[in-house]
Structures are given as C-alpha cells and as structure tokens.
PQR file of N, CA, C, O and H, with PARSE charges and radii, in Angstrom:
ATOM      1  N   MET A   1      15.656  42.329 -12.949 -0.4000 1.5000
ATOM      2  CA  MET A   1      15.693  40.976 -13.455 -0.0000 2.0000
ATOM      3  C   MET A   1      16.721  40.831 -14.571  0.5500 1.7000
ATOM      4  O   MET A   1      17.348  39.780 -14.705 -0.5500 1.4000
ATOM      5  N   ALA A   2      16.895  41.879 -15.371 -0.4000 1.5000
ATOM      6  CA  ALA A   2      17.884  41.842 -16.449 -0.0000 2.0000
ATOM      7  C   ALA A   2      19.292  41.711 -15.888  0.5500 1.7000
ATOM      8  O   ALA A   2      20.165  41.107 -16.513 -0.5500 1.4000
ATOM      9  H   ALA A   2      16.386  42.733 -15.262  0.4000 1.0000
ATOM     10  N   GLN A   3      19.510  42.284 -14.698 -0.4000 1.5000
ATOM     11  CA  GLN A   3      20.813  42.192 -14.046 -0.0000 2.0000
ATOM     12  C   GLN A   3      21.148  40.738 -13.722  0.5500 1.7000
ATOM     13  O   GLN A   3      22.291  40.312 -13.889 -0.5500 1.4000
ATOM     14  H   GLN A   3      18.801  42.774 -14.191  0.4000 1.0000
ATOM     15  N   VAL A   4      20.160  39.979 -13.261 -0.4000 1.5000
ATOM     16  CA  VAL A   4      20.353  38.573 -12.929 -0.0000 2.0000
ATOM     17  C   VAL A   4      20.679  37.773 -14.189  0.5500 1.7000
ATOM     18  O   VAL A   4      21.551  36.905 -14.160 -0.5500 1.4000
ATOM     19  H   VAL A   4      19.231  40.325 -13.126  0.4000 1.0000
ATOM     20  N   ASN A   5      19.993  38.055 -15.286 -0.4000 1.5000
ATOM     21  CA  ASN A   5      20.261  37.346 -16.540 -0.0000 2.0000
ATOM     22  C   ASN A   5      21.665  37.634 -17.058  0.5500 1.7000
ATOM     23  O   ASN A   5      22.332  36.732 -17.562 -0.5500 1.4000
ATOM     24  H   ASN A   5      19.284  38.761 -15.310  0.4000 1.0000
ATOM     25  N   LYS A   6      22.120  38.878 -16.941 -0.4000 1.5000
ATOM     26  CA  LYS A   6      23.478  39.219 -17.369 -0.0000 2.0000
ATOM     27  C   LYS A   6      24.498  38.475 -16.521  0.5500 1.7000
ATOM     28  O   LYS A   6      25.495  37.974 -17.040 -0.5500 1.4000
ATOM     29  H   LYS A   6      21.577  39.611 -16.531  0.4000 1.0000
ATOM     30  N   PHE A   7      24.250  38.403 -15.218 -0.4000 1.5000
ATOM     31  CA  PHE A   7      25.161  37.682 -14.340 -0.0000 2.0000
ATOM     32  C   PHE A   7      25.180  36.196 -14.679  0.5500 1.7000
ATOM     33  O   PHE A   7      26.248  35.585 -14.695 -0.5500 1.4000
ATOM     34  H   PHE A   7      23.439  38.810 -14.796  0.4000 1.0000
ATOM     35  N   ALA A   8      24.029  35.609 -14.948 -0.4000 1.5000
ATOM     36  CA  ALA A   8      23.955  34.188 -15.284 -0.0000 2.0000
ATOM     37  C   ALA A   8      24.716  33.890 -16.571  0.5500 1.7000
ATOM     38  O   ALA A   8      25.430  32.890 -16.651 -0.5500 1.4000
ATOM     39  H   ALA A   8      23.161  36.105 -14.934  0.4000 1.0000
ATOM     40  N   ILE A   9      24.571  34.741 -17.567 -0.4000 1.5000
ATOM     41  CA  ILE A   9      25.289  34.557 -18.834 -0.0000 2.0000
ATOM     42  C   ILE A   9      26.788  34.694 -18.597  0.5500 1.7000
ATOM     43  O   ILE A   9      27.571  33.890 -19.104 -0.5500 1.4000
ATOM     44  H   ILE A   9      23.991  35.552 -17.502  0.4000 1.0000
ATOM     45  N   PHE A  10      27.192  35.704 -17.833 -0.4000 1.5000
ATOM     46  CA  PHE A  10      28.608  35.898 -17.530 -0.0000 2.0000
ATOM     47  C   PHE A  10      29.173  34.688 -16.791  0.5500 1.7000
ATOM     48  O   PHE A  10      30.263  34.220 -17.123 -0.5500 1.4000
ATOM     49  H   PHE A  10      26.556  36.357 -17.422  0.4000 1.0000
ATOM     50  N   PHE A  11      28.455  34.178 -15.800 -0.4000 1.5000
ATOM     51  CA  PHE A  11      28.910  33.033 -15.034 -0.0000 2.0000
ATOM     52  C   PHE A  11      29.063  31.796 -15.916  0.5500 1.7000
ATOM     53  O   PHE A  11      30.065  31.088 -15.817 -0.5500 1.4000
ATOM     54  H   PHE A  11      27.570  34.558 -15.531  0.4000 1.0000
ATOM     55  N   LEU A  12      28.095  31.532 -16.763 -0.4000 1.5000
ATOM     56  CA  LEU A  12      28.176  30.371 -17.643 -0.0000 2.0000
ATOM     57  C   LEU A  12      29.327  30.503 -18.634  0.5500 1.7000
ATOM     58  O   LEU A  12      30.013  29.524 -18.928 -0.5500 1.4000
ATOM     59  H   LEU A  12      27.281  32.108 -16.843  0.4000 1.0000
ATOM     60  N   LEU A  13      29.536  31.702 -19.143 -0.4000 1.5000
ATOM     61  CA  LEU A  13      30.650  31.945 -20.055 -0.0000 2.0000
ATOM     62  C   LEU A  13      31.985  31.724 -19.347  0.5500 1.7000
ATOM     63  O   LEU A  13      32.886  31.087 -19.892 -0.5500 1.4000
ATOM     64  H   LEU A  13      28.979  32.497 -18.903  0.4000 1.0000
ATOM     65  N   LEU A  14      32.105  32.249 -18.145 -0.4000 1.5000
ATOM     66  CA  LEU A  14      33.332  32.073 -17.370 -0.0000 2.0000
ATOM     67  C   LEU A  14      33.581  30.597 -17.067  0.5500 1.7000
ATOM     68  O   LEU A  14      34.713  30.123 -17.162 -0.5500 1.4000
ATOM     69  H   LEU A  14      31.373  32.766 -17.702  0.4000 1.0000
ATOM     70  N   LEU A  15      32.550  29.888 -16.711 -0.4000 1.5000
ATOM     71  CA  LEU A  15      32.675  28.459 -16.439 -0.0000 2.0000
ATOM     72  C   LEU A  15      33.123  27.701 -17.682  0.5500 1.7000
ATOM     73  O   LEU A  15      33.990  26.831 -17.608 -0.5500 1.4000
ATOM     74  H   LEU A  15      31.630  30.272 -16.633  0.4000 1.0000
ATOM     75  N   ALA A  16      32.529  28.035 -18.822 -0.4000 1.5000
ATOM     76  CA  ALA A  16      32.898  27.364 -20.074 -0.0000 2.0000
ATOM     77  C   ALA A  16      34.352  27.640 -20.437  0.5500 1.7000
ATOM     78  O   ALA A  16      35.054  26.744 -20.906 -0.5500 1.4000
ATOM     79  H   ALA A  16      31.825  28.742 -18.882  0.4000 1.0000
ATOM     80  N   ILE A  17      34.802  28.851 -20.228 -0.4000 1.5000
ATOM     81  CA  ILE A  17      36.178  29.214 -20.560 -0.0000 2.0000
ATOM     82  C   ILE A  17      37.167  28.469 -19.672  0.5500 1.7000
ATOM     83  O   ILE A  17      38.227  28.057 -20.144 -0.5500 1.4000
ATOM     84  H   ILE A  17      34.232  29.579 -19.848  0.4000 1.0000
ATOM     85  N   THR A  18      36.842  28.289 -18.403 -0.4000 1.5000
ATOM     86  CA  THR A  18      37.781  27.642 -17.489 -0.0000 2.0000
ATOM     87  C   THR A  18      37.921  26.149 -17.731  0.5500 1.7000
ATOM     88  O   THR A  18      38.908  25.555 -17.298 -0.5500 1.4000
ATOM     89  H   THR A  18      35.981  28.624 -18.020  0.4000 1.0000
ATOM     90  N   ILE A  19      36.965  25.523 -18.410 -0.4000 1.5000
ATOM     91  CA  ILE A  19      37.078  24.083 -18.632 -0.0000 2.0000
ATOM     92  C   ILE A  19      37.446  23.716 -20.063  0.5500 1.7000
ATOM     93  O   ILE A  19      37.465  22.537 -20.415 -0.5500 1.4000
ATOM     94  H   ILE A  19      36.163  26.005 -18.762  0.4000 1.0000
ATOM     95  N   VAL A  20      37.737  24.708 -20.885 -0.4000 1.5000
ATOM     96  CA  VAL A  20      38.118  24.453 -22.267 -0.0000 2.0000
ATOM     97  C   VAL A  20      39.568  24.008 -22.319  0.5500 1.7000
ATOM     98  O   VAL A  20      40.414  24.563 -21.618 -0.5500 1.4000
ATOM     99  H   VAL A  20      37.722  25.666 -20.598  0.4000 1.0000
ATOM    100  N   ASP A  21      39.855  23.032 -23.126 -0.4000 1.5000
ATOM    101  CA  ASP A  21      41.220  22.568 -23.310 -0.0000 2.0000
ATOM    102  C   ASP A  21      42.014  23.642 -24.042  0.5500 1.7000
ATOM    103  O   ASP A  21      41.630  24.064 -25.132 -0.5500 1.4000
ATOM    104  H   ASP A  21      39.168  22.581 -23.696  0.4000 1.0000
ATOM    105  N   MET A  22      43.097  24.076 -23.459 -0.4000 1.5000
ATOM    106  CA  MET A  22      43.910  25.137 -24.055 -0.0000 2.0000
ATOM    107  C   MET A  22      44.612  24.603 -25.316  0.5500 1.7000
ATOM    108  O   MET A  22      45.046  23.451 -25.332 -0.5500 1.4000
ATOM    109  H   MET A  22      43.409  23.733 -22.574  0.4000 1.0000
ATOM    110  N   PRO A  23      44.727  25.423 -26.367 -0.5600 1.5000
ATOM    111  CA  PRO A  23      45.435  24.995 -27.577  0.2800 2.0000
ATOM    112  C   PRO A  23      46.893  24.653 -27.257  0.5500 1.7000
ATOM    113  O   PRO A  23      47.561  25.376 -26.518 -0.5500 1.4000
ATOM    114  N   GLY A  24      47.368  23.563 -27.813 -0.4000 1.5000
ATOM    115  CA  GLY A  24      48.749  23.147 -27.595 -0.0000 2.0000
ATOM    116  C   GLY A  24      48.955  22.404 -26.292  0.5500 1.7000
ATOM    117  O   GLY A  24      50.086  22.049 -25.959 -0.5500 1.4000
ATOM    118  H   GLY A  24      46.826  22.976 -28.414  0.4000 1.0000
ATOM    119  N   SER A  25      47.904  22.166 -25.558 -0.4000 1.5000
ATOM    120  CA  SER A  25      48.006  21.462 -24.292 -0.0000 2.0000
ATOM    121  C   SER A  25      47.446  20.060 -24.465  0.5500 1.7000
ATOM    122  O   SER A  25      46.431  19.865 -25.133 -0.5500 1.4000
ATOM    123  H   SER A  25      46.986  22.455 -25.828  0.4000 1.0000
ATOM    124  N   SER A  26      48.113  19.090 -23.862 -0.4000 1.5000
ATOM    125  CA  SER A  26      47.660  17.714 -24.023 -0.0000 2.0000
ATOM    126  C   SER A  26      46.678  17.294 -22.938  0.5500 1.7000
ATOM    127  O   SER A  26      46.077  16.224 -23.035 -0.5500 1.4000
ATOM    128  H   SER A  26      48.938  19.248 -23.319  0.4000 1.0000
ATOM    129  N   LYS A  27      46.503  18.112 -21.910 -0.4000 1.5000
ATOM    130  CA  LYS A  27      45.559  17.747 -20.865 -0.0000 2.0000
ATOM    131  C   LYS A  27      44.666  18.934 -20.532  0.5500 1.7000
ATOM    132  O   LYS A  27      44.989  20.078 -20.850 -0.5500 1.4000
ATOM    133  H   LYS A  27      46.991  18.982 -21.830  0.4000 1.0000
ATOM    134  N   LEU A  28      43.562  18.653 -19.901 -0.4000 1.5000
ATOM    135  CA  LEU A  28      42.601  19.690 -19.545 -0.0000 2.0000
ATOM    136  C   LEU A  28      43.171  20.538 -18.416  0.5500 1.7000
ATOM    137  O   LEU A  28      43.604  20.015 -17.389 -0.5500 1.4000
ATOM    138  H   LEU A  28      43.299  17.723 -19.643  0.4000 1.0000
ATOM    139  N   GLN A  29      43.168  21.845 -18.615 -0.4000 1.5000
ATOM    140  CA  GLN A  29      43.672  22.762 -17.600 -0.0000 2.0000
ATOM    141  C   GLN A  29      42.493  23.556 -17.052  0.5500 1.7000
ATOM    142  O   GLN A  29      41.642  24.014 -17.814 -0.5500 1.4000
ATOM    143  H   GLN A  29      42.817  22.270 -19.449  0.4000 1.0000
ATOM    144  N   VAL A  30      42.443  23.714 -15.766 -0.4000 1.5000
ATOM    145  CA  VAL A  30      41.379  24.500 -15.156 -0.0000 2.0000
ATOM    146  C   VAL A  30      41.975  25.540 -14.229  0.5500 1.7000
ATOM    147  O   VAL A  30      43.108  25.419 -13.763 -0.5500 1.4000
ATOM    148  H   VAL A  30      43.134  23.342 -15.147  0.4000 1.0000
ATOM    149  N   MET A  31      41.192  26.544 -13.981 -0.4000 1.5000
ATOM    150  CA  MET A  31      41.619  27.575 -13.061 -0.0000 2.0000
ATOM    151  C   MET A  31      41.614  26.994 -11.656  0.5500 1.7000
ATOM    152  O   MET A  31      40.726  26.219 -11.298 -0.5500 1.4000
ATOM    153  H   MET A  31      40.271  26.642 -14.360  0.4000 1.0000
ATOM    154  N   GLY A  32      42.588  27.362 -10.878 -0.4000 1.5000
ATOM    155  CA  GLY A  32      42.605  26.872  -9.512 -0.0000 2.0000
ATOM    156  C   GLY A  32      43.938  26.337  -9.086  0.5500 1.7000
ATOM    157  O   GLY A  32      43.996  25.590  -8.109 -0.5500 1.4000
ATOM    158  H   GLY A  32      43.309  27.991 -11.168  0.4000 1.0000
ATOM    159  N   SER A  33      45.045  26.680  -9.775 -0.4000 1.5000
ATOM    160  CA  SER A  33      46.347  26.183  -9.353 -0.0000 2.0000
ATOM    161  C   SER A  33      47.048  27.158  -8.426  0.5500 1.7000
ATOM    162  O   SER A  33      48.217  26.950  -8.100 -0.5500 1.4000
ATOM    163  H   SER A  33      44.999  27.288 -10.568  0.4000 1.0000
ATOM    164  N   CYS A  34      46.368  28.232  -7.983 -0.4000 1.5000
ATOM    165  CA  CYS A  34      46.974  29.142  -7.018 -0.0000 2.0000
ATOM    166  C   CYS A  34      47.226  28.400  -5.719  0.5500 1.7000
ATOM    167  O   CYS A  34      46.331  27.740  -5.190 -0.5500 1.4000
ATOM    168  H   CYS A  34      45.418  28.402  -8.247  0.4000 1.0000
ATOM    169  N   GLY A  35      48.443  28.507  -5.206 -0.4000 1.5000
ATOM    170  CA  GLY A  35      48.785  27.845  -3.949 -0.0000 2.0000
ATOM    171  C   GLY A  35      49.316  26.435  -4.119  0.5500 1.7000
ATOM    172  O   GLY A  35      49.742  25.827  -3.137 -0.5500 1.4000
ATOM    173  H   GLY A  35      49.170  29.042  -5.636  0.4000 1.0000
ATOM    174  N   ASP A  36      49.307  25.888  -5.335 -0.4000 1.5000
ATOM    175  CA  ASP A  36      49.863  24.553  -5.564 -0.0000 2.0000
ATOM    176  C   ASP A  36      51.372  24.602  -5.382  0.5500 1.7000
ATOM    177  O   ASP A  36      52.007  25.609  -5.696 -0.5500 1.4000
ATOM    178  H   ASP A  36      48.962  26.382  -6.133  0.4000 1.0000
ATOM    179  N   SER A  37      51.941  23.528  -4.882 -0.4000 1.5000
ATOM    180  CA  SER A  37      53.395  23.488  -4.743 -0.0000 2.0000
ATOM    181  C   SER A  37      54.036  23.380  -6.120  0.5500 1.7000
ATOM    182  O   SER A  37      53.438  22.833  -7.047 -0.5500 1.4000
ATOM    183  H   SER A  37      51.426  22.710  -4.627  0.4000 1.0000
ATOM    184  N   CYS A  38      55.246  23.900  -6.253 -0.4000 1.5000
ATOM    185  CA  CYS A  38      55.935  23.924  -7.542 -0.0000 2.0000
ATOM    186  C   CYS A  38      57.435  23.929  -7.326  0.5500 1.7000
ATOM    187  O   CYS A  38      57.921  24.173  -6.222 -0.5500 1.4000
ATOM    188  H   CYS A  38      55.732  24.345  -5.501  0.4000 1.0000
ATOM    189  N   THR A  39      58.159  23.657  -8.399 -0.4000 1.5000
ATOM    190  CA  THR A  39      59.619  23.774  -8.363 -0.0000 2.0000
ATOM    191  C   THR A  39      60.116  24.805  -9.360  0.5500 1.7000
ATOM    192  O   THR A  39      61.210  25.347  -9.205 -0.5500 1.4000
ATOM    193  H   THR A  39      57.764  23.459  -9.296  0.4000 1.0000
ATOM    194  N   SER A  40      59.291  25.085 -10.412 -0.4000 1.5000
ATOM    195  CA  SER A  40      59.636  26.101 -11.409 -0.0000 2.0000
ATOM    196  C   SER A  40      58.357  26.679 -11.993  0.5500 1.7000
ATOM    197  O   SER A  40      57.266  26.174 -11.729 -0.5500 1.4000
ATOM    198  H   SER A  40      58.402  24.644 -10.538  0.4000 1.0000
ATOM    199  N   ASN A  41      58.488  27.735 -12.785 -0.4000 1.5000
ATOM    200  CA  ASN A  41      57.318  28.370 -13.394 -0.0000 2.0000
ATOM    201  C   ASN A  41      56.552  27.427 -14.309  0.5500 1.7000
ATOM    202  O   ASN A  41      55.346  27.592 -14.491 -0.5500 1.4000
ATOM    203  H   ASN A  41      59.374  28.146 -13.000  0.4000 1.0000
ATOM    204  N   SER A  42      57.229  26.444 -14.887 -0.4000 1.5000
ATOM    205  CA  SER A  42      56.549  25.511 -15.788 -0.0000 2.0000
ATOM    206  C   SER A  42      55.537  24.632 -15.055  0.5500 1.7000
ATOM    207  O   SER A  42      54.657  24.049 -15.688 -0.5500 1.4000
ATOM    208  H   SER A  42      58.209  26.310 -14.740  0.4000 1.0000
ATOM    209  N   ASP A  43      55.649  24.530 -13.729 -0.4000 1.5000
ATOM    210  CA  ASP A  43      54.662  23.778 -12.940 -0.0000 2.0000
ATOM    211  C   ASP A  43      53.367  24.554 -12.753  0.5500 1.7000
ATOM    212  O   ASP A  43      52.362  23.992 -12.320 -0.5500 1.4000
ATOM    213  H   ASP A  43      56.363  25.004 -13.214  0.4000 1.0000
ATOM    214  N   CYS A  44      53.387  25.841 -13.078 -0.4000 1.5000
ATOM    215  CA  CYS A  44      52.230  26.726 -12.845 -0.0000 2.0000
ATOM    216  C   CYS A  44      51.566  27.119 -14.158  0.5500 1.7000
ATOM    217  O   CYS A  44      51.202  28.281 -14.338 -0.5500 1.4000
ATOM    218  H   CYS A  44      54.204  26.298 -13.430  0.4000 1.0000
ATOM    219  N   THR A  45      51.404  26.182 -15.067 -0.4000 1.5000
ATOM    220  CA  THR A  45      50.808  26.480 -16.356 -0.0000 2.0000
ATOM    221  C   THR A  45      49.325  26.186 -16.340  0.5500 1.7000
ATOM    222  O   THR A  45      48.800  25.644 -15.367 -0.5500 1.4000
ATOM    223  H   THR A  45      51.700  25.238 -14.920  0.4000 1.0000
ATOM    224  N   GLY A  46      48.655  26.543 -17.411 -0.4000 1.5000
ATOM    225  CA  GLY A  46      47.227  26.311 -17.523 -0.0000 2.0000
ATOM    226  C   GLY A  46      46.490  27.628 -17.602  0.5500 1.7000
ATOM    227  O   GLY A  46      47.105  28.691 -17.690 -0.5500 1.4000
ATOM    228  H   GLY A  46      49.081  26.984 -18.201  0.4000 1.0000
ATOM    229  N   PHE A  47      45.172  27.558 -17.572 -0.4000 1.5000
ATOM    230  CA  PHE A  47      44.336  28.752 -17.639 -0.0000 2.0000
ATOM    231  C   PHE A  47      44.178  29.289 -16.222  0.5500 1.7000
ATOM    232  O   PHE A  47      43.180  29.022 -15.552 -0.5500 1.4000
ATOM    233  H   PHE A  47      44.672  26.695 -17.500  0.4000 1.0000
ATOM    234  N   THR A  48      45.165  30.041 -15.782 -0.4000 1.5000
ATOM    235  CA  THR A  48      45.177  30.574 -14.428 -0.0000 2.0000
ATOM    236  C   THR A  48      45.975  31.857 -14.398  0.5500 1.7000
ATOM    237  O   THR A  48      46.821  32.089 -15.262 -0.5500 1.4000
ATOM    238  H   THR A  48      45.975  30.257 -16.327  0.4000 1.0000
ATOM    239  N   LEU A  49      45.716  32.681 -13.425 -0.4000 1.5000
ATOM    240  CA  LEU A  49      46.491  33.903 -13.242 -0.0000 2.0000
ATOM    241  C   LEU A  49      47.754  33.646 -12.444  0.5500 1.7000
ATOM    242  O   LEU A  49      48.667  34.470 -12.439 -0.5500 1.4000
ATOM    243  H   LEU A  49      45.029  32.493 -12.723  0.4000 1.0000
ATOM    244  N   CYS A  50      47.811  32.519 -11.775 -0.4000 1.5000
ATOM    245  CA  CYS A  50      48.948  32.189 -10.906 -0.0000 2.0000
ATOM    246  C   CYS A  50      49.997  31.421 -11.699  0.5500 1.7000
ATOM    247  O   CYS A  50      50.091  30.199 -11.591 -0.5500 1.4000
ATOM    248  H   CYS A  50      47.069  31.848 -11.779  0.4000 1.0000
ATOM    249  N   ARG A  51      50.776  32.129 -12.484 -0.4000 1.5000
ATOM    250  CA  ARG A  51      51.723  31.497 -13.402 -0.0000 2.0000
ATOM    251  C   ARG A  51      53.169  31.524 -12.934  0.5500 1.7000
ATOM    252  O   ARG A  51      54.053  31.064 -13.657 -0.5500 1.4000
ATOM    253  H   ARG A  51      50.700  33.122 -12.571  0.4000 1.0000
ATOM    254  N   TRP A  52      53.432  32.049 -11.743 -0.4000 1.5000
ATOM    255  CA  TRP A  52      54.808  32.168 -11.285 -0.0000 2.0000
ATOM    256  C   TRP A  52      55.032  31.375 -10.016  0.5500 1.7000
ATOM    257  O   TRP A  52      54.212  31.397  -9.098 -0.5500 1.4000
ATOM    258  H   TRP A  52      52.713  32.422 -11.156  0.4000 1.0000
ATOM    259  N   CYS A  53      56.155  30.672  -9.976 -0.4000 1.5000
ATOM    260  CA  CYS A  53      56.538  29.863  -8.833 -0.0000 2.0000
ATOM    261  C   CYS A  53      57.431  30.724  -7.927  0.5500 1.7000
ATOM    262  O   CYS A  53      58.549  31.080  -8.299 -0.5500 1.4000
ATOM    263  H   CYS A  53      56.821  30.654 -10.722  0.4000 1.0000
ATOM    264  N   PHE A  54      56.924  31.045  -6.750 -0.4000 1.5000
ATOM    265  CA  PHE A  54      57.662  31.896  -5.828 -0.0000 2.0000
ATOM    266  C   PHE A  54      58.002  31.137  -4.562  0.5500 1.7000
ATOM    267  O   PHE A  54      57.216  30.332  -4.062 -0.5500 1.4000
ATOM    268  H   PHE A  54      56.015  30.756  -6.448  0.4000 1.0000
ATOM    269  N   GLU A  55      59.210  31.418  -4.049 -0.4000 1.5000
ATOM    270  CA  GLU A  55      59.610  30.847  -2.775 -0.0000 2.0000
ATOM    271  C   GLU A  55      59.050  31.715  -1.655  0.5500 1.7000
ATOM    272  O   GLU A  55      59.147  32.942  -1.692 -0.5500 1.4000
ATOM    273  H   GLU A  55      59.849  32.072  -4.455  0.4000 1.0000
ATOM    274  N   LYS A  56      58.473  31.068  -0.677 -0.4000 1.5000
ATOM    275  CA  LYS A  56      57.897  31.776   0.461 -0.0000 2.0000
ATOM    276  C   LYS A  56      58.463  31.185   1.746  0.5500 1.7000
ATOM    277  O   LYS A  56      59.042  30.099   1.748 -0.5500 1.4000
ATOM    278  H   LYS A  56      58.395  30.071  -0.647  0.4000 1.0000
ATOM    279  N   THR A  57      58.284  31.915   2.827 -0.4000 1.5000
ATOM    280  CA  THR A  57      58.758  31.472   4.128 -0.0000 2.0000
ATOM    281  C   THR A  57      57.579  31.285   5.065  0.5500 1.7000
ATOM    282  O   THR A  57      56.727  32.164   5.196 -0.5500 1.4000
ATOM    283  H   THR A  57      57.813  32.797   2.826  0.4000 1.0000
ATOM    284  N   ASN A  58      57.539  30.133   5.714 -0.4000 1.5000
ATOM    285  CA  ASN A  58      56.509  29.862   6.704 -0.0000 2.0000
ATOM    286  C   ASN A  58      56.799  30.737   7.927  0.5500 1.7000
ATOM    287  O   ASN A  58      57.880  30.635   8.508 -0.5500 1.4000
ATOM    288  H   ASN A  58      58.231  29.419   5.607  0.4000 1.0000
ATOM    289  N   PRO A  59      55.851  31.597   8.327 -0.5600 1.5000
ATOM    290  CA  PRO A  59      56.109  32.510   9.437  0.2800 2.0000
ATOM    291  C   PRO A  59      56.227  31.824  10.807  0.5500 1.7000
ATOM    292  O   PRO A  59      56.731  32.425  11.756 -0.5500 1.4000
ATOM    293  N   PHE A  60      55.772  30.584  10.910 -0.4000 1.5000
ATOM    294  CA  PHE A  60      55.804  29.894  12.192 -0.0000 2.0000
ATOM    295  C   PHE A  60      57.115  29.176  12.462  0.5500 1.7000
ATOM    296  O   PHE A  60      57.601  29.180  13.593 -0.5500 1.4000
ATOM    297  H   PHE A  60      55.363  30.096  10.139  0.4000 1.0000
ATOM    298  N   ASP A  61      57.699  28.554  11.432 -0.4000 1.5000
ATOM    299  CA  ASP A  61      58.949  27.821  11.655 -0.0000 2.0000
ATOM    300  C   ASP A  61      60.073  28.238  10.703  0.5500 1.7000
ATOM    301  O   ASP A  61      61.131  27.610  10.689 -0.5500 1.4000
ATOM    302  H   ASP A  61      57.304  28.550  10.513  0.4000 1.0000
ATOM    303  N   ASN A  62      59.857  29.278   9.918 -0.4000 1.5000
ATOM    304  CA  ASN A  62      60.852  29.825   8.975 -0.0000 2.0000
ATOM    305  C   ASN A  62      61.298  28.831   7.905  0.5500 1.7000
ATOM    306  O   ASN A  62      62.353  29.014   7.299 -0.5500 1.4000
ATOM    307  H   ASN A  62      58.997  29.788   9.930  0.4000 1.0000
ATOM    308  N   SER A  63      60.509  27.782   7.663 -0.4000 1.5000
ATOM    309  CA  SER A  63      60.850  26.847   6.583 -0.0000 2.0000
ATOM    310  C   SER A  63      60.497  27.477   5.237  0.5500 1.7000
ATOM    311  O   SER A  63      59.586  28.301   5.156 -0.5500 1.4000
ATOM    312  H   SER A  63      59.652  27.633   8.156  0.4000 1.0000
ATOM    313  N   LYS A  64      61.208  27.095   4.196 -0.4000 1.5000
ATOM    314  CA  LYS A  64      60.995  27.616   2.852 -0.0000 2.0000
ATOM    315  C   LYS A  64      60.145  26.646   2.043  0.5500 1.7000
ATOM    316  O   LYS A  64      60.272  25.430   2.186 -0.5500 1.4000
ATOM    317  H   LYS A  64      61.948  26.426   4.262  0.4000 1.0000
ATOM    318  N   TYR A  65      59.282  27.186   1.195 -0.4000 1.5000
ATOM    319  CA  TYR A  65      58.478  26.375   0.305 -0.0000 2.0000
ATOM    320  C   TYR A  65      58.146  27.214  -0.923  0.5500 1.7000
ATOM    321  O   TYR A  65      58.237  28.441  -0.877 -0.5500 1.4000
ATOM    322  H   TYR A  65      59.179  28.174   1.078  0.4000 1.0000
ATOM    323  N   LYS A  66      57.762  26.561  -2.024 -0.4000 1.5000
ATOM    324  CA  LYS A  66      57.413  27.261  -3.263 -0.0000 2.0000
ATOM    325  C   LYS A  66      55.970  26.952  -3.637  0.5500 1.7000
ATOM    326  O   LYS A  66      55.520  25.810  -3.540 -0.5500 1.4000
ATOM    327  H   LYS A  66      57.688  25.564  -2.061  0.4000 1.0000
ATOM    328  N   THR A  67      55.245  27.996  -4.069 -0.4000 1.5000
ATOM    329  CA  THR A  67      53.868  27.828  -4.523 -0.0000 2.0000
ATOM    330  C   THR A  67      53.610  28.682  -5.752  0.5500 1.7000
ATOM    331  O   THR A  67      54.281  29.688  -5.983 -0.5500 1.4000
ATOM    332  H   THR A  67      55.610  28.923  -4.147  0.4000 1.0000
ATOM    333  N   CYS A  68      52.618  28.260  -6.539 -0.4000 1.5000
ATOM    334  CA  CYS A  68      52.187  29.052  -7.687 -0.0000 2.0000
ATOM    335  C   CYS A  68      51.409  30.257  -7.161  0.5500 1.7000
ATOM    336  O   CYS A  68      50.536  30.120  -6.304 -0.5500 1.4000
ATOM    337  H   CYS A  68      52.072  27.443  -6.351  0.4000 1.0000
ATOM    338  N   SER A  69      51.735  31.428  -7.681 -0.4000 1.5000
ATOM    339  CA  SER A  69      51.139  32.650  -7.153 -0.0000 2.0000
ATOM    340  C   SER A  69      51.080  33.732  -8.205  0.5500 1.7000
ATOM    341  O   SER A  69      51.799  33.687  -9.203 -0.5500 1.4000
ATOM    342  H   SER A  69      52.444  31.539  -8.377  0.4000 1.0000
ATOM    343  N   ILE A  70      50.209  34.717  -7.974 -0.4000 1.5000
ATOM    344  CA  ILE A  70      50.159  35.914  -8.818 -0.0000 2.0000
ATOM    345  C   ILE A  70      51.288  36.838  -8.399  0.5500 1.7000
ATOM    346  O   ILE A  70      51.996  37.398  -9.237 -0.5500 1.4000
ATOM    347  H   ILE A  70      49.624  34.754  -7.164  0.4000 1.0000
ATOM    348  N   LEU A  71      51.443  36.989  -7.117 -0.4000 1.5000
ATOM    349  CA  LEU A  71      52.463  37.867  -6.525 -0.0000 2.0000
ATOM    350  C   LEU A  71      53.306  37.095  -5.550  0.5500 1.7000
ATOM    351  O   LEU A  71      52.851  36.087  -5.009 -0.5500 1.4000
ATOM    352  H   LEU A  71      50.868  36.534  -6.436  0.4000 1.0000
ATOM    353  N   PRO A  72      54.531  37.537  -5.305 -0.5600 1.5000
ATOM    354  CA  PRO A  72      55.383  36.841  -4.326  0.2800 2.0000
ATOM    355  C   PRO A  72      54.882  36.993  -2.906  0.5500 1.7000
ATOM    356  O   PRO A  72      55.491  36.465  -1.976 -0.5500 1.4000
TER
END
C-alpha cells in the first residue's frame, strides 16, 4: 500500500510541475510539444524534453518536414 501512496505523490508532483508557468515565460507551457511542427528550435520551447527542431523525411513520399524532437 505504501508503494501506491508513493506513486500517487510522485504523479501529483509531476502533474503540478508540468502546469507551472515557467519563469520568464509570458504564457503557460506544458509538456507535450513532441512532434509539433516547427521552423526553428525557438518553436520547441517550454517545459519539455523535445527542445530541438529536426528535419525529417516522410518514408512514404520522401517529403521533408520539421518537428520538435528529443532525437533526430
């Protein structure tokens, strides 16, 4: 039962951290911008691990597109 309580506390803490307004930011940033389209790294800001704008190739039609990602 203690394991469940630790998980609940961790989950609530993680949730609170993801919805906190980042210092120096004028709008609320949340985790979840992975896969968003972008034109530069500045489009991938906020409280997220996906801070880099990478160009990728669609394997079906070889078209190019850019998305926020952790890795290329």
